[in-house]
C-alpha positions as CSV (number, residue, x, y, z in Angstrom):
1,X,0.0,0.0,0.0
2,X,1.4,3.4,-0.9
3,X,2.1,5.8,1.9
4,X,-0.3,8.7,1.8
5,X,1.3,12.0,2.9
6,X,-0.8,12.9,5.9
7,X,0.9,10.7,8.5
8,X,4.4,11.8,7.4
9,X,4.0,15.5,6.5
10,X,1.5,17.1,8.9
11,X,4.3,18.4,11.1
12,X,5.9,20.4,8.2
13,X,3.0,23.0,8.5
14,X,3.4,23.4,12.3
15,X,5.6,25.9,14.1
16,X,6.2,23.5,17.0
17,X,8.3,21.0,15.1
18,X,11.8,21.3,13.6
19,X,14.6,19.1,12.3
20,X,15.2,17.7,15.8
21,X,11.7,16.3,15.9
22,X,12.1,14.8,12.5
23,X,15.3,13.1,13.7
24,X,13.4,11.5,16.5
25,X,10.7,10.5,14.0
26,X,13.2,8.8,11.7
27,X,14.9,7.0,14.6
28,X,11.6,5.7,16.0
29,X,10.3,4.8,12.6
30,X,13.4,2.7,11.9
31,X,12.9,0.9,15.3
32,X,9.2,0.3,14.6
33,X,9.9,-1.1,11.0
34,X,12.6,-3.4,12.2
35,X,11.4,-4.6,15.6
36,X,7.6,-4.3,15.6
37,X,6.0,-4.4,12.2
38,X,7.1,-8.0,11.3
39,X,5.6,-9.3,14.6
40,X,2.3,-7.5,15.0
41,X,0.0,-10.4,14.1
42,X,2.0,-12.8,16.3
43,X,1.8,-10.6,19.3
44,X,-1.9,-9.9,18.8
45,X,-2.4,-13.7,18.9
46,X,-0.1,-14.2,21.9
47,X,-1.8,-11.5,23.9
48,X,1.4,-9.9,25.1
49,X,4.7,-8.4,24.1
50,X,8.0,-10.2,24.6
51,X,10.1,-8.6,27.4
52,X,13.0,-8.5,25.0
53,X,11.2,-5.7,23.1
54,X,11.5,-3.4,26.1
55,X,15.3,-4.0,26.2
56,X,15.5,-3.3,22.5
57,X,13.4,-0.2,22.9
58,X,15.8,1.0,25.6
59,X,18.8,0.4,23.4
60,X,17.1,2.4,20.6
61,X,16.5,5.4,23.0
62,X,12.7,4.9,22.9
63,X,12.1,4.1,26.5
64,X,14.3,6.9,27.9
65,X,13.2,9.9,25.7
66,X,12.8,12.9,27.9
67,X,13.7,11.2,31.1
68,X,16.7,12.5,33.3
69,X,20.1,11.1,32.4
70,X,20.9,10.5,36.1
71,X,18.1,7.9,36.2
72,X,19.0,6.2,32.9
73,X,17.0,8.4,30.5
74,X,18.1,10.1,27.3
75,X,18.0,13.5,28.9
76,X,15.4,16.3,29.7
77,X,14.9,19.6,27.9
78,X,17.6,21.2,30.0
79,X,20.0,18.3,29.4
80,X,19.5,17.5,25.7
81,X,17.0,19.9,24.3
82,X,14.1,17.4,24.3
83,X,10.6,18.8,24.8
84,X,7.1,17.5,25.0
85,X,6.8,17.7,21.2
86,X,9.5,15.1,20.8
87,X,7.5,12.8,22.9
88,X,4.4,13.4,20.8
89,X,6.4,12.5,17.6
90,X,7.6,9.3,19.2
91,X,4.0,8.4,20.3
92,X,2.8,9.0,16.7
93,X,5.4,6.7,15.2
94,X,4.7,3.9,17.7
95,X,1.1,3.9,16.5
96,X,2.0,3.3,12.9
97,X,1.3,-0.5,13.0
98,X,-2.3,0.3,14.0
99,X,-2.2,-2.0,17.0
100,X,-2.9,0.0,20.1
101,X,-1.8,-2.6,22.6
102,X,1.8,-2.3,21.5
103,X,2.4,1.3,22.5
104,X,0.1,1.0,25.5
105,X,2.1,-1.9,26.9
106,X,5.6,-1.0,25.7
107,X,5.3,2.6,27.0
108,X,3.4,1.8,30.2
109,X,6.2,3.4,32.2
110,X,4.9,6.7,30.8
111,X,2.2,6.6,33.4
112,X,3.8,4.3,36.0
113,X,7.1,6.0,36.4
114,X,6.3,9.8,36.5
115,X,4.9,9.7,40.0
116,X,8.1,8.0,41.3
117,X,10.3,10.6,39.6
118,X,8.1,13.5,40.6
119,X,7.5,12.7,44.3
120,X,9.5,9.6,45.3
121,X,12.6,9.7,47.5
122,X,16.0,9.8,45.9
123,X,16.6,6.2,47.0
124,X,13.4,5.1,45.4
125,X,14.2,6.9,42.1
126,X,17.6,5.3,42.0
127,X,16.2,1.8,42.8
128,X,13.4,1.8,40.3
129,X,14.0,4.2,37.3
130,X,17.2,2.8,35.9
131,X,15.8,-0.7,35.8
132,X,12.7,0.5,34.0
133,X,14.4,2.8,31.5
134,X,16.9,0.0,30.6
135,X,14.0,-2.3,29.8
136,X,15.0,-4.8,32.4
137,X,11.9,-4.2,34.5
138,X,8.3,-3.0,33.8
139,X,6.3,-0.6,35.9
140,X,2.6,-0.1,35.6
141,X,0.0,2.2,37.3
142,X,-2.7,0.8,39.7
143,X,-5.7,3.2,40.1
144,X,-8.9,1.5,38.8
145,X,-10.7,-0.9,41.1
146,X,-13.4,-3.5,40.6
147,X,-15.8,-1.0,42.2
148,X,-15.0,2.0,40.0
149,X,-12.3,3.8,38.0
150,X,-12.8,7.6,37.7
151,X,-13.9,8.1,41.3
152,X,-10.4,8.0,42.6
153,X,-11.2,9.9,45.9
154,X,-13.3,6.9,47.0
155,X,-10.9,4.1,46.2
156,X,-11.0,1.1,48.6
157,X,-7.6,-0.5,48.5
158,X,-6.1,0.1,51.9
159,X,-2.5,0.3,53.2
160,X,-2.3,0.2,57.0
161,X,1.0,1.4,58.6
162,X,2.6,-1.1,60.9
163,X,6.0,0.0,62.1
164,X,8.3,0.4,59.2
165,X,5.9,-1.4,56.7
166,X,2.5,-1.0,55.2
167,X,0.1,-3.9,54.9
168,X,-1.9,-3.6,51.7
169,X,-5.2,-5.2,51.0
170,X,-7.5,-4.7,48.0
171,X,-7.6,-5.2,44.3
172,X,-7.0,-3.2,41.1
173,X,-8.4,-4.1,37.7
174,X,-8.0,-3.3,34.0
175,X,-4.3,-2.7,34.7
176,X,-2.3,-2.4,31.5
177,X,0.8,-4.7,31.6
178,X,-0.6,-6.0,34.9
179,X,0.5,-9.6,34.1
180,X,4.1,-8.8,33.2
181,X,4.9,-5.8,35.4
182,X,7.5,-6.0,38.1
183,X,6.4,-2.8,39.9
184,X,3.2,-0.9,40.3
185,X,2.7,2.7,41.4
186,X,-0.3,1.9,43.5
187,X,-3.1,4.2,44.7
188,X,-4.0,3.2,48.3
189,X,-6.0,4.6,51.2
190,X,-3.9,5.4,54.2
191,X,-6.2,7.9,55.9
192,X,-9.8,8.8,56.2
193,X,-12.5,8.8,53.4
194,X,-12.2,11.2,50.5
195,X,-9.3,12.6,48.5
196,X,-7.4,13.6,51.7
197,X,-6.8,10.0,52.6
198,X,-5.2,8.8,49.4
199,X,-1.5,7.9,49.0
200,X,0.8,6.4,46.4
201,X,2.9,3.4,47.2
202,X,5.5,1.6,45.0
203,X,4.8,-2.2,45.3
204,X,7.1,-4.9,44.0
205,X,4.7,-7.4,42.4
206,X,6.8,-10.5,43.4
207,X,5.9,-9.9,47.0
208,X,4.0,-12.6,49.0
209,X,0.2,-12.0,48.8
210,X,0.1,-10.6,45.3
211,X,-1.9,-12.6,42.7
212,X,-3.0,-11.7,39.2
213,X,-5.8,-12.7,36.9
214,X,-5.6,-12.0,33.1
215,X,-8.4,-10.3,31.4
216,X,-9.6,-10.9,27.8
217,X,-10.6,-7.7,25.9
218,X,-12.3,-6.4,22.8
219,X,-9.1,-4.8,21.6
220,X,-5.5,-4.1,22.6
221,X,-4.9,-7.8,22.2
222,X,-1.1,-7.5,22.2
223,X,-1.2,-5.8,25.6
224,X,-1.7,-8.0,28.7
225,X,-4.3,-6.6,31.1
226,X,-5.0,-7.9,34.6
227,X,-6.8,-7.7,37.9
228,X,-4.2,-7.6,40.6
229,X,-5.1,-8.8,44.1
230,X,-3.3,-7.7,47.3
231,X,-3.8,-9.9,50.3
232,X,-1.9,-8.8,53.4
233,X,1.0,-7.6,51.2
234,X,3.9,-6.2,53.3
235,X,5.5,-3.2,51.7
236,X,8.4,-1.2,53.2
237,X,7.4,2.3,54.3
238,X,10.3,3.7,52.3
239,X,8.3,2.8,49.2
240,X,5.9,5.6,49.9
241,X,5.7,8.0,46.9
242,X,5.6,11.5,48.3
243,X,4.0,12.4,51.7
244,X,1.3,10.2,53.2
245,X,-2.2,11.2,52.3
246,X,-1.0,13.5,49.5
247,X,-1.4,11.0,46.6
248,X,-4.6,12.4,45.1
249,X,-3.0,15.5,43.7
250,X,-0.1,13.5,42.2
251,X,-2.6,11.2,40.5
252,X,-4.6,14.1,39.1
253,X,-1.4,15.7,37.7
254,X,-0.4,12.4,36.2
255,X,-3.7,12.3,34.3
256,X,-2.8,15.4,32.3
257,X,0.2,13.6,30.7
258,X,-1.8,10.4,30.2
259,X,-4.6,12.2,28.4
260,X,-2.2,14.2,26.2
261,X,-0.5,11.0,25.2
262,X,-3.8,9.2,24.5
263,X,-5.0,12.2,22.4
264,X,-1.9,12.0,20.2
265,X,-2.4,8.2,19.8
266,X,-6.0,8.8,18.8
267,X,-4.9,11.4,16.2
268,X,-2.4,8.9,14.8
269,X,-5.0,6.2,14.5
270,X,-7.4,8.6,12.9
271,X,-4.7,9.4,10.3
272,X,-4.1,5.7,9.6
273,X,-7.9,5.2,9.0
274,X,-7.9,8.2,6.6
275,X,-4.9,6.9,4.7
276,X,-6.2,3.4,4.3
277,X,-9.6,4.6,3.3
278,X,-8.1,7.0,0.8
279,X,-5.9,4.3,-0.8
280,X,-8.9,2.0,-1.0
281,X,-11.1,4.7,-2.6
282,X,-8.5,5.4,-5.2
283,X,-8.0,1.8,-6.1
284,X,-11.5,0.4,-5.8
285,X,-13.9,0.7,-8.8
286,X,-17.7,0.6,-8.4
287,X,-20.1,0.7,-11.3
288,X,-17.4,1.4,-13.8
289,X,-15.5,4.2,-12.0
290,X,-13.2,4.7,-9.1
291,X,-14.8,5.0,-5.7
292,X,-13.0,8.3,-5.1
293,X,-15.1,10.0,-7.8
294,X,-18.2,9.6,-5.7
295,X,-19.1,12.9,-3.9
296,X,-20.3,11.1,-0.8
297,X,-16.9,9.4,-0.4
298,X,-14.9,12.6,-0.9
299,X,-17.0,14.3,1.7
300,X,-16.3,11.6,4.2
301,X,-12.6,11.9,3.6
302,X,-12.8,15.7,3.8
303,X,-14.6,15.5,7.1
304,X,-11.9,13.2,8.4
305,X,-9.3,15.8,7.5
306,X,-11.3,18.5,9.2
307,X,-11.6,16.6,12.4
308,X,-8.0,15.4,12.4
309,X,-6.7,19.0,11.9
310,X,-8.8,20.4,14.7
311,X,-7.7,17.7,17.0
312,X,-4.0,18.1,16.2
313,X,-4.3,21.9,16.8
314,X,-5.8,21.2,20.3
315,X,-3.0,18.7,21.0
316,X,-0.3,21.1,20.0
317,X,-1.9,23.9,22.2
318,X,-2.0,21.6,25.2
319,X,1.6,20.5,24.6
320,X,2.6,24.1,24.4
321,X,1.1,24.8,27.8
322,X,3.1,21.9,29.2
323,X,6.3,23.2,27.7
324,X,5.6,26.7,29.1
325,X,4.6,25.6,32.5
326,X,0.9,26.6,32.4
327,X,-1.1,23.4,31.8
328,X,-4.9,23.7,32.5
329,X,-6.7,20.4,33.3
330,X,-9.9,21.6,31.6
331,X,-8.0,21.8,28.3
332,X,-6.8,18.2,28.6
333,X,-10.2,16.9,29.5
334,X,-11.8,18.4,26.4
335,X,-8.8,17.4,24.3
336,X,-9.3,13.8,25.3
337,X,-12.9,13.9,24.2
338,X,-12.2,15.6,20.9
339,X,-9.4,13.2,20.0
340,X,-11.3,10.0,20.7
341,X,-14.4,11.2,19.0
342,X,-12.3,12.0,16.0
343,X,-10.8,8.5,16.1
344,X,-14.3,7.0,16.4
345,X,-15.6,9.0,13.4
346,X,-12.6,8.2,11.2
347,X,-12.7,4.5,12.1
348,X,-16.4,4.3,11.4
349,X,-16.2,6.1,8.0
350,X,-13.1,4.2,7.0
351,X,-15.1,1.0,7.5
352,X,-18.0,2.4,5.5
353,X,-15.6,3.3,2.6
354,X,-13.8,0.0,2.7
355,X,-16.9,-2.1,3.1
356,X,-16.5,-5.8,3.7
357,X,-12.7,-5.5,3.6
358,X,-12.7,-3.6,6.9
359,X,-14.6,-6.5,8.5
360,X,-11.8,-9.0,8.0
361,X,-9.3,-9.6,10.8
362,X,-5.7,-8.5,10.2
363,X,-6.2,-5.0,8.7
364,X,-5.3,-1.8,10.5
365,X,-8.8,-0.3,10.2
366,X,-10.4,-3.5,11.7
367,X,-8.1,-3.4,14.7
368,X,-8.5,0.4,15.2
369,X,-12.3,0.1,15.1
370,X,-12.2,-2.5,17.9
371,X,-10.0,-0.2,20.0
372,X,-12.1,2.9,19.9
373,X,-13.8,2.2,23.1
374,X,-10.7,1.6,25.2
375,X,-9.4,5.0,24.0
376,X,-12.7,6.7,24.8
377,X,-13.1,5.2,28.2
378,X,-9.5,4.7,29.5
379,X,-7.9,7.7,31.2
380,X,-11.4,9.2,31.8
381,X,-14.7,8.6,30.0
382,X,-16.3,11.3,27.9
383,X,-18.9,11.9,30.6
384,X,-16.3,12.3,33.3
385,X,-14.2,14.6,31.0
386,X,-17.1,16.9,30.2
387,X,-17.9,17.2,33.9
388,X,-14.3,17.9,34.8
389,X,-14.1,20.5,32.1
390,X,-17.2,22.2,33.2
391,X,-15.9,22.5,36.8
392,X,-12.5,23.7,35.6
393,X,-14.1,26.4,33.5
394,X,-16.3,27.5,36.4
395,X,-19.8,26.4,35.5
């Protein structure tokens, strides 16, 4: 299939990207072409990524992009000139195979590690981060519980302080990389009810009392997902991430980065749907003429471009606020909705244009269509995002 220009050329019309971002793009694209593309179907069948891929990604500079050198990363903005837009470019390229479970699982440290680096002790950072950024260990994030996901302030998993340890009891579910992860940044209740009693605790998942149950899913087949149970798990108090009962704010700040990353992924998948649909419409003939000559088909493709362009503009604005130290949670909430609604529209219309071909397993559009819901719900559902935005904007 020919490579339509949108996926590769949209950055050339943006003031936020320069030759350094294109260099990252080229490097990650080479890694994806060599180490991921040939294996997508196998990993989708197996239901998980090989751990060796994490080590290869570390060697290629993929895992450590934007992380401090002193903890095993490739360097921060101050150290190497990396900014949030380099991370967006990398995220885009990792989506090129059209299998969302791959970047979700490979880059799970993108939501699991930041709380440790932002609020953990120096000893905790040195113990955990280098192992993760080298690809030797995997860290996930444990927020969602069987009783609810978005209502973080009312989580039930409890960590009771006993001397120099915490005793953890409870369960987390829908945890990406939960079957393979070595560590989890775990949201626990250490105090009274409400947001003021929530803490974050780094838990090694080989501790006695930890058990895991795999979950089968509609999409993201190449990403393992689990329910993790904690039954009287003893965790050293030194594994506390930040002050006790101060975890809620850290979790909320972490959501901004997660939602920005998911928005860029959704935009990437939207572009893939557009490109595959465009190629199909150009090659397919119906009733004696190319499908692309039908006005209704051209309008679908034009609408895709309209929505993708608007979404990318919102992404770039949100990234600019991060780069300049003025992120606003309301923007990230609306961005998450905009991006995933765009993905849903593009996936649906690509299926309509491609007809029965989009229904056959193995194609990018078929996979992306199955993965719309996890993108729309994960990281905060549309309903929660609209409610958050309304409160942030003061109404």
